[in-house]
A tleap script that builds the chain and sets N, CA, C and O, in Angstrom:
source leaprc.protein.ff14SB
mol = sequence {
  NMET SER LEU PHE ASP LYS ALA LYS ALA LYS
  ALA GLU GLU LEU LEU GLY HIE ALA GLU GLU
  LEU TYR GLY GLN THR HIE GLY ASP ALA ALA
  ALA THR LEU ASP GLY GLU ALA ARG ARG LEU
  GLU GLY GLU ALA GLU GLU GLU GLN ALA GLU
  GLY THR THR ARG ARG ASP ASP ASP GLY LEU
  ALA GLY ALA CARG
}
set mol.1.N position { 0.771 -1.618 -0.391 }
set mol.1.CA position { -0.090 0.151 -0.138 }
set mol.1.C position { 0.524 1.406 0.077 }
set mol.1.O position { 0.910 1.586 1.232 }
set mol.2.N position { 0.752 2.495 -0.885 }
set mol.2.CA position { 0.598 3.373 -0.548 }
set mol.2.C position { 1.268 4.174 0.263 }
set mol.2.O position { 1.430 3.471 1.261 }
set mol.3.N position { 1.830 5.347 0.498 }
set mol.3.CA position { 2.192 6.231 1.668 }
set mol.3.C position { 0.630 7.120 2.115 }
set mol.3.O position { 0.161 7.317 3.237 }
set mol.4.N position { 0.098 7.531 0.748 }
set mol.4.CA position { -1.004 8.087 0.753 }
set mol.4.C position { -2.361 7.061 1.245 }
set mol.4.O position { -3.310 7.476 1.911 }
set mol.5.N position { -2.252 6.106 0.909 }
set mol.5.CA position { -3.185 4.708 1.695 }
set mol.5.C position { -2.984 4.973 3.349 }
set mol.5.O position { -3.861 5.419 4.089 }
set mol.6.N position { -1.363 4.520 3.823 }
set mol.6.CA position { -1.790 4.837 5.015 }
set mol.6.C position { -1.931 6.101 5.797 }
set mol.6.O position { -2.319 6.029 6.964 }
set mol.7.N position { -1.684 7.110 5.321 }
set mol.7.CA position { -2.003 8.456 5.638 }
set mol.7.C position { -3.673 8.273 5.812 }
set mol.7.O position { -4.358 8.087 6.818 }
set mol.8.N position { -3.965 8.386 4.625 }
set mol.8.CA position { -5.972 7.428 4.590 }
set mol.8.C position { -6.592 6.839 5.585 }
set mol.8.O position { -7.708 6.948 6.092 }
set mol.9.N position { -5.551 6.118 5.792 }
set mol.9.CA position { -6.089 4.946 7.126 }
set mol.9.C position { -6.276 5.778 8.024 }
set mol.9.O position { -7.367 5.978 8.559 }
set mol.10.N position { -4.868 6.554 8.379 }
set mol.10.CA position { -4.714 7.141 9.807 }
set mol.10.C position { -6.059 8.367 10.086 }
set mol.10.O position { -6.720 8.592 11.100 }
set mol.11.N position { -6.088 8.887 8.948 }
set mol.11.CA position { -6.931 10.034 8.872 }
set mol.11.C position { -8.306 9.194 9.279 }
set mol.11.O position { -9.137 9.593 10.094 }
set mol.12.N position { -8.348 8.371 8.791 }
set mol.12.CA position { -10.014 8.143 9.237 }
set mol.12.C position { -10.089 7.524 10.823 }
set mol.12.O position { -10.922 7.727 11.706 }
set mol.13.N position { -9.202 6.916 10.809 }
set mol.13.CA position { -9.168 6.653 12.459 }
set mol.13.C position { -9.478 7.752 13.454 }
set mol.13.O position { -10.258 7.840 14.402 }
set mol.14.N position { -8.432 8.699 12.802 }
set mol.14.CA position { -8.670 9.625 13.705 }
set mol.14.C position { -9.580 10.239 13.780 }
set mol.14.O position { -9.812 10.706 14.895 }
set mol.15.N position { -10.395 10.502 12.830 }
set mol.15.CA position { -11.794 11.324 12.495 }
set mol.15.C position { -12.635 10.250 13.019 }
set mol.15.O position { -13.622 10.949 13.246 }
set mol.16.N position { -12.931 9.266 13.325 }
set mol.16.CA position { -13.502 8.168 13.731 }
set mol.16.C position { -13.446 8.411 15.454 }
set mol.16.O position { -14.407 8.587 16.203 }
set mol.17.N position { -12.024 8.357 15.793 }
set mol.17.CA position { -11.648 8.476 17.814 }
set mol.17.C position { -12.866 9.604 18.005 }
set mol.17.O position { -13.882 9.399 18.670 }
set mol.18.N position { -12.476 11.154 17.098 }
set mol.18.CA position { -12.797 12.193 17.040 }
set mol.18.C position { -14.733 12.563 17.200 }
set mol.18.O position { -15.387 13.352 17.880 }
set mol.19.N position { -15.084 11.476 16.141 }
set mol.19.CA position { -16.661 11.630 16.398 }
set mol.19.C position { -17.318 10.328 17.284 }
set mol.19.O position { -18.536 10.239 17.442 }
set mol.20.N position { -16.323 9.287 17.866 }
set mol.20.CA position { -16.708 8.828 18.783 }
set mol.20.C position { -16.779 9.785 20.452 }
set mol.20.O position { -17.601 9.842 21.367 }
set mol.21.N position { -15.553 10.365 20.199 }
set mol.21.CA position { -15.457 10.901 21.753 }
set mol.21.C position { -16.616 12.076 22.030 }
set mol.21.O position { -17.076 12.400 23.125 }
set mol.22.N position { -17.084 12.832 20.187 }
set mol.22.CA position { -18.261 13.319 20.527 }
set mol.22.C position { -19.574 12.859 21.140 }
set mol.22.O position { -20.167 13.493 22.012 }
set mol.23.N position { -19.973 11.736 20.632 }
set mol.23.CA position { -20.878 10.866 21.026 }
set mol.23.C position { -20.730 10.403 22.407 }
set mol.23.O position { -21.767 10.286 23.061 }
set mol.24.N position { -19.645 10.131 22.939 }
set mol.24.CA position { -19.304 10.318 24.124 }
set mol.24.C position { -20.034 11.002 25.389 }
set mol.24.O position { -20.788 10.643 26.293 }
set mol.25.N position { -19.375 12.224 24.943 }
set mol.25.CA position { -19.561 13.141 25.269 }
set mol.25.C position { -21.030 14.000 25.437 }
set mol.25.O position { -21.468 14.538 26.454 }
set mol.26.N position { -21.652 13.933 24.027 }
set mol.26.CA position { -22.733 14.447 24.002 }
set mol.26.C position { -24.086 13.566 24.612 }
set mol.26.O position { -25.181 14.115 24.730 }
set mol.27.N position { -23.897 12.369 24.921 }
set mol.27.CA position { -24.794 11.758 25.127 }
set mol.27.C position { -25.277 11.025 23.541 }
set mol.27.O position { -26.207 10.224 23.457 }
set mol.28.N position { -24.638 11.376 22.629 }
set mol.28.CA position { -25.422 10.764 21.641 }
set mol.28.C position { -24.718 8.953 21.133 }
set mol.28.O position { -23.580 8.740 20.715 }
set mol.29.N position { -25.590 8.127 21.307 }
set mol.29.CA position { -25.223 6.799 20.903 }
set mol.29.C position { -24.743 6.446 19.031 }
set mol.29.O position { -23.903 5.719 18.502 }
set mol.30.N position { -25.511 7.146 18.654 }
set mol.30.CA position { -25.363 6.618 17.080 }
set mol.30.C position { -24.158 7.432 16.785 }
set mol.30.O position { -23.301 6.663 16.349 }
set mol.31.N position { -23.765 8.510 16.826 }
set mol.31.CA position { -22.729 9.094 16.953 }
set mol.31.C position { -21.176 8.059 17.955 }
set mol.31.O position { -20.079 7.574 17.680 }
set mol.32.N position { -21.561 8.127 18.462 }
set mol.32.CA position { -20.838 6.943 19.065 }
set mol.32.C position { -19.835 6.064 18.287 }
set mol.32.O position { -18.629 5.975 18.055 }
set mol.33.N position { -21.198 5.372 17.975 }
set mol.33.CA position { -21.207 3.901 17.493 }
set mol.33.C position { -20.458 3.847 15.905 }
set mol.33.O position { -19.619 3.047 15.491 }
set mol.34.N position { -21.198 5.182 15.106 }
set mol.34.CA position { -20.474 5.468 13.867 }
set mol.34.C position { -18.846 5.430 14.187 }
set mol.34.O position { -18.016 4.727 13.611 }
set mol.35.N position { -18.654 6.216 15.081 }
set mol.35.CA position { -17.017 6.845 15.071 }
set mol.35.C position { -16.561 5.735 16.086 }
set mol.35.O position { -15.620 6.032 16.822 }
set mol.36.N position { -16.956 4.861 16.170 }
set mol.36.CA position { -16.128 3.754 16.640 }
set mol.36.C position { -16.275 2.745 15.481 }
set mol.36.O position { -15.263 2.098 15.211 }
set mol.37.N position { -17.008 2.596 15.007 }
set mol.37.CA position { -16.878 1.972 13.743 }
set mol.37.C position { -15.358 2.319 12.334 }
set mol.37.O position { -14.468 1.702 11.749 }
set mol.38.N position { -15.882 3.558 12.421 }
set mol.38.CA position { -14.609 4.399 11.641 }
set mol.38.C position { -13.680 4.235 12.154 }
set mol.38.O position { -12.919 3.696 11.351 }
set mol.39.N position { -12.968 4.447 13.569 }
set mol.39.CA position { -12.122 4.222 14.106 }
set mol.39.C position { -11.189 2.753 14.206 }
set mol.39.O position { -10.003 2.478 14.388 }
set mol.40.N position { -12.632 1.901 13.943 }
set mol.40.CA position { -12.056 0.593 13.659 }
set mol.40.C position { -11.692 -0.230 12.359 }
set mol.40.O position { -11.276 -1.385 12.269 }
set mol.41.N position { -11.966 0.697 11.386 }
set mol.41.CA position { -12.225 0.522 10.182 }
set mol.41.C position { -10.654 1.184 9.547 }
set mol.41.O position { -10.051 0.884 8.517 }
set mol.42.N position { -10.344 2.100 10.536 }
set mol.42.CA position { -9.143 2.854 9.924 }
set mol.42.C position { -8.292 1.912 10.380 }
set mol.42.O position { -7.658 1.215 9.588 }
set mol.43.N position { -8.167 1.765 11.857 }
set mol.43.CA position { -7.145 0.625 12.589 }
set mol.43.C position { -7.262 -0.769 11.507 }
set mol.43.O position { -6.490 -1.722 11.607 }
set mol.44.N position { -7.990 -0.718 10.824 }
set mol.44.CA position { -7.522 -2.561 10.352 }
set mol.44.C position { -7.019 -2.192 8.994 }
set mol.44.O position { -6.281 -3.052 8.512 }
set mol.45.N position { -7.256 -0.989 8.146 }
set mol.45.CA position { -6.633 -0.704 6.643 }
set mol.45.C position { -5.263 -0.200 7.531 }
set mol.45.O position { -4.313 -0.150 6.750 }
set mol.46.N position { -4.958 0.092 8.567 }
set mol.46.CA position { -3.540 0.642 8.338 }
set mol.46.C position { -2.826 -0.526 9.200 }
set mol.46.O position { -1.652 -0.161 9.274 }
set mol.47.N position { -2.930 -1.453 9.720 }
set mol.47.CA position { -2.810 -3.251 10.197 }
set mol.47.C position { -2.331 -3.551 8.935 }
set mol.47.O position { -1.172 -3.957 8.856 }
set mol.48.N position { -3.131 -3.407 7.731 }
set mol.48.CA position { -3.354 -4.098 6.390 }
set mol.48.C position { -2.029 -3.551 6.028 }
set mol.48.O position { -1.018 -4.252 6.070 }
set mol.49.N position { -2.017 -2.084 5.610 }
set mol.49.CA position { -1.326 -1.468 4.823 }
set mol.49.C position { 0.267 -1.545 5.969 }
set mol.49.O position { 1.192 -1.307 5.192 }
set mol.50.N position { 0.655 -1.691 6.900 }
set mol.50.CA position { 1.914 -2.089 7.231 }
set mol.50.C position { 1.922 -3.237 7.183 }
set mol.50.O position { 3.057 -3.397 6.734 }
set mol.51.N position { 1.235 -4.922 7.385 }
set mol.51.CA position { 1.369 -6.199 7.099 }
set mol.51.C position { 1.833 -6.255 5.736 }
set mol.51.O position { 2.760 -7.033 5.511 }
set mol.52.N position { 1.190 -5.323 4.427 }
set mol.52.CA position { 1.910 -5.215 2.955 }
set mol.52.C position { 3.364 -5.015 2.651 }
set mol.52.O position { 4.072 -5.399 1.720 }
set mol.53.N position { 3.586 -4.317 3.689 }
set mol.53.CA position { 4.911 -3.247 3.311 }
set mol.53.C position { 5.955 -4.003 3.721 }
set mol.53.O position { 6.939 -4.003 2.982 }
set mol.54.N position { 5.995 -4.716 4.816 }
set mol.54.CA position { 7.343 -4.800 5.700 }
set mol.54.C position { 6.854 -6.526 6.138 }
set mol.54.O position { 5.900 -6.859 6.840 }
set mol.55.N position { 7.748 -7.308 5.535 }
set mol.55.CA position { 8.003 -8.863 6.485 }
set mol.55.C position { 8.929 -9.076 7.462 }
set mol.55.O position { 10.129 -9.003 7.197 }
set mol.56.N position { 8.623 -9.271 8.305 }
set mol.56.CA position { 8.912 -9.585 9.469 }
set mol.56.C position { 9.246 -10.783 9.756 }
set mol.56.O position { 10.324 -11.125 10.242 }
set mol.57.N position { 7.890 -11.820 9.327 }
set mol.57.CA position { 7.870 -13.145 9.627 }
set mol.57.C position { 9.001 -14.264 8.193 }
set mol.57.O position { 8.572 -14.340 7.041 }
set mol.58.N position { 10.045 -14.812 8.510 }
set mol.58.CA position { 10.759 -15.818 7.688 }
set mol.58.C position { 9.863 -16.762 7.337 }
set mol.58.O position { 10.348 -17.485 6.467 }
set mol.59.N position { 8.286 -17.202 7.766 }
set mol.59.CA position { 7.821 -18.419 7.720 }
set mol.59.C position { 8.187 -19.427 8.334 }
set mol.59.O position { 7.554 -20.479 8.243 }
set mol.60.N position { 9.568 -19.273 9.277 }
set mol.60.CA position { 9.776 -20.383 9.750 }
set mol.60.C position { 9.604 -20.363 11.463 }
set mol.60.O position { 10.567 -20.864 12.044 }
set mol.61.N position { 8.832 -20.003 12.078 }
set mol.61.CA position { 8.154 -19.476 13.608 }
set mol.61.C position { 8.379 -20.702 13.959 }
set mol.61.O position { 9.253 -21.131 14.712 }
set mol.62.N position { 7.298 -21.438 13.206 }
set mol.62.CA position { 7.065 -23.359 14.039 }
set mol.62.C position { 8.313 -23.962 14.120 }
set mol.62.O position { 8.525 -24.852 14.944 }
set mol.63.N position { 8.985 -23.647 13.507 }
set mol.63.CA position { 10.131 -24.622 12.901 }
set mol.63.C position { 11.157 -24.279 13.983 }
set mol.63.O position { 11.710 -25.379 13.969 }
set mol.64.N position { 11.452 -23.979 14.387 }
set mol.64.CA position { 12.269 -23.038 15.691 }
set mol.64.C position { 12.435 -24.016 17.074 }
set mol.64.O position { 12.970 -23.566 18.087 }
savepdb mol mol.pdb
quit
């Protein structure tokens, strides 16, 4: 994944976190849930981006 995709995922995560906090402080359950979903989606996209660009696993974890 490109640097732009990583930045987009991080922005989505931060926007979701802000929306989640807004919902919690204002008693808006819909905003809280939407923000949590958006935050988790951003985290998943970010993890996916990190997983495709970085190879720490040599495939021999079980063989050692």
